[in-house]
C-alpha positions in Angstrom: -68.1 -75.8 40.6 -67.5 -72.1 40.8 -69.3 -71.4 37.4 -72.3 -73.7 38.7 -72.3 -71.6 42.1 -72.2 -68.3 40.1 -75.0 -69.3 37.7 -77.4 -70.1 40.7 -76.4 -66.8 42.4 -76.4 -64.2 39.2 -79.4 -65.4 37.0 -78.4 -63.5 33.9 -77.2 -65.1 30.7 -73.6 -64.1 29.3 -71.3 -66.6 31.2 -68.0 -65.2 32.5 -68.6 -61.9 30.9 -72.1 -61.5 33.2 -70.3 -62.5 36.2 -67.5 -60.2 35.8 -69.7 -57.3 34.8 -71.8 -57.8 38.1 -68.8 -58.1 40.3 -66.3 -55.8 38.8 -68.1 -53.4 36.5 -68.1 -52.7 32.6 -64.6 -51.8 32.2 -63.1 -55.1 33.3 -66.0 -57.1 31.8 -65.0 -55.6 28.4 -61.3 -56.2 28.9 -61.9 -59.7 29.9 -64.0 -60.4 26.7 -61.6 -58.5 24.5 -58.7 -60.7 25.7 -60.5 -64.1 25.5 -61.4 -63.1 21.9 -57.9 -62.4 20.9 -56.7 -65.4 22.6 -59.1 -67.7 20.7 -57.9 -66.1 17.5 -54.2 -66.5 18.3 -54.8 -70.1 19.4 -56.6 -71.0 16.2 -53.9 -69.3 13.9 -51.2 -71.2 15.9 -52.9 -74.4 15.4 -53.2 -73.9 11.6 -49.5 -73.1 11.4 -48.5 -75.9 13.4 -50.5 -78.4 11.3 -49.3 -76.9 8.1 -45.9 -78.0 9.1 -47.1 -81.6 9.6 -49.1 -81.6 6.4 -46.3 -80.2 4.3 -43.3 -82.2 5.6 -44.3 -85.6 3.6 -44.2 -83.4 0.4 -40.7 -82.2 1.0 -38.7 -85.2 2.1 -35.1 -84.0 1.4 -35.4 -80.3 2.3 -37.6 -78.3 4.6 -40.7 -76.6 3.3 -40.4 -73.2 1.8 -40.0 -70.2 4.2 -43.5 -68.8 3.2 -45.3 -72.1 4.0 -43.4 -73.0 7.3 -43.7 -72.1 10.9 -39.8 -72.9 11.3 -38.7 -69.4 10.6 -41.5 -67.4 12.3 
């Protein structure tokens, strides 16, 4: 609901960056965009590491996967 109201009030494209840029200025808009980008990359990396443990577990029945392939020792 908040984004719908902002979209009708601030009629420029860019999503949350455009709304923060209009309300708080370029420094906070850049900081928000930078943090959101880092968060998306970190979330993807953690997802890949977690999924790799589930994929490797059937191949290593008796022992844990090697440290270089596992998230358990990170």
